[in-house]
C-alpha positions as CSV (number, residue, x, y, z in Angstrom):
1,M,17.8,-70.8,17.8
2,A,20.2,-67.9,18.4
3,G,19.5,-64.8,16.4
4,D,15.7,-65.5,16.2
5,Y,13.0,-63.6,18.0
6,F,9.8,-65.2,19.0
7,L,6.5,-63.4,19.8
8,K,4.0,-64.4,22.4
9,R,1.1,-62.8,24.1
10,I,1.9,-62.3,27.8
11,Y,-1.5,-64.0,28.6
12,E,-0.3,-67.3,27.1
13,P,1.1,-69.8,29.6
14,Y,4.7,-69.6,30.6
15,D,6.9,-72.2,29.0
16,P,10.5,-72.8,30.0
17,A,11.3,-73.2,26.2
18,D,10.5,-69.4,25.8
19,G,14.1,-68.6,26.7
20,K,14.6,-65.0,27.7
21,R,11.2,-63.5,28.2
22,I,11.1,-59.7,27.5
23,L,8.0,-57.6,27.9
24,I,8.1,-54.9,25.2
25,D,4.9,-53.0,26.2
26,R,5.1,-49.5,27.7
27,I,2.1,-50.1,29.9
28,W,1.8,-53.2,32.1
29,P,-0.8,-55.6,30.7
30,R,-4.1,-55.7,32.5
31,G,-5.1,-58.6,34.6
32,I,-1.8,-60.3,34.9
33,S,0.4,-60.2,38.0
34,K,4.2,-59.8,37.8
35,T,4.6,-63.2,39.3
36,E,2.3,-64.8,36.7
37,A,4.1,-63.0,33.8
38,K,7.5,-64.6,34.7
39,I,9.4,-62.0,32.7
40,D,13.1,-61.6,32.7
41,L,13.2,-58.0,31.6
42,W,10.7,-55.2,31.0
43,M,11.9,-53.0,28.1
44,K,9.1,-50.4,28.2
45,E,11.3,-47.8,26.5
46,I,11.5,-49.9,23.3
47,A,7.7,-49.6,22.8
48,P,6.3,-47.0,20.5
49,S,6.0,-43.5,21.9
50,P,2.8,-42.8,23.8
51,E,1.8,-40.3,21.0
52,L,2.3,-43.0,18.3
53,R,0.5,-45.7,20.3
54,K,-2.5,-43.5,20.8
55,W,-2.6,-42.4,17.2
56,F,-2.5,-46.0,16.0
57,G,-5.2,-47.1,18.4
58,H,-4.9,-50.7,17.0
59,K,-6.7,-49.7,13.9
60,R,-5.7,-52.1,11.1
61,E,-6.1,-49.4,8.4
62,R,-3.3,-47.4,10.1
63,F,-0.9,-50.3,10.6
64,Q,1.2,-49.6,7.5
65,E,1.8,-46.0,8.5
66,F,2.2,-47.0,12.1
67,S,4.9,-49.5,11.1
68,K,6.8,-46.8,9.2
69,R,6.6,-44.3,12.1
70,Y,7.6,-46.9,14.7
71,V,10.6,-48.0,12.6
72,T,11.6,-44.4,12.3
73,E,11.5,-44.2,16.1
74,L,13.6,-47.4,16.4
75,E,16.2,-46.0,13.9
76,T,16.5,-42.4,15.3
77,E,15.9,-42.5,19.1
78,E,19.1,-43.2,21.0
79,Q,17.4,-45.1,23.8
80,K,15.6,-47.4,21.5
81,Q,18.8,-48.0,19.5
82,R,20.6,-49.1,22.7
83,L,17.8,-51.5,23.5
84,V,17.8,-52.9,20.0
85,R,21.5,-53.6,20.4
86,E,20.9,-55.2,23.8
87,L,18.2,-57.5,22.2
88,M,20.6,-58.4,19.4
89,A,23.3,-59.3,21.9
90,M,20.9,-61.5,23.9
91,A,19.6,-63.3,20.8
92,K,23.2,-64.3,19.9
93,K,23.4,-66.2,23.1
94,E,19.9,-67.6,23.7
95,K,16.3,-67.7,22.5
96,V,14.5,-64.4,23.0
97,T,10.7,-64.2,23.3
98,L,9.2,-60.8,22.9
99,L,6.0,-60.5,25.1
100,Y,3.2,-58.2,24.3
101,G,-0.4,-57.6,25.5
102,A,-2.2,-56.7,22.3
103,K,-5.2,-58.8,21.3
104,D,-4.5,-58.6,17.6
105,Q,-1.6,-61.0,17.0
106,E,-1.0,-59.8,13.4
107,Y,-1.2,-56.0,13.7
108,N,0.8,-54.8,16.7
109,H,4.1,-53.2,17.5
110,A,5.7,-56.6,18.5
111,V,5.4,-57.7,14.9
112,V,7.1,-54.6,13.7
113,L,9.9,-54.9,16.3
114,R,10.5,-58.5,15.5
115,N,10.7,-57.8,11.8
116,F,13.0,-54.8,12.4
117,L,15.3,-57.0,14.6
118,T,15.2,-59.9,12.1
119,Y,16.2,-57.9,9.1
120,L,18.8,-55.6,10.6
121,P,22.4,-56.2,9.7
122,R,23.8,-58.5,12.3
123,S,26.6,-56.1,13.2
124,L,25.6,-52.5,13.5
125,P,28.1,-49.8,14.1
126,P,28.5,-48.9,17.8
127,L,26.3,-46.1,19.1
128,N,28.3,-43.7,21.2
129,G,30.6,-46.5,22.3
130,V,27.7,-49.0,23.1
């Protein structure tokens, strides 16, 4: 359904029903070839900053603070804002599946990004003409 964002571990099998497959990790996932991944786009710049990713360290007790800090990055960094708008435009036309490599399917940046995209106003003001 247009406007929805789906999450999927990149290690799960490809399915044509995935729609547009976008890898949102900064680092290429271990053990999977680019051919196997069958991604349409790699948006590594939309991932959390290396400093934030390292601080989080996939520790569940830090997830709430991690989420706040990542949302701040999404709201304030121009490059991330451009990519958010790009994702929003894609989702208006087709199904978008956000691919990630984290083992924890509940506490990861993909969950934060999907929630951010889902609850954003559908028409954001343009960013420097974008």
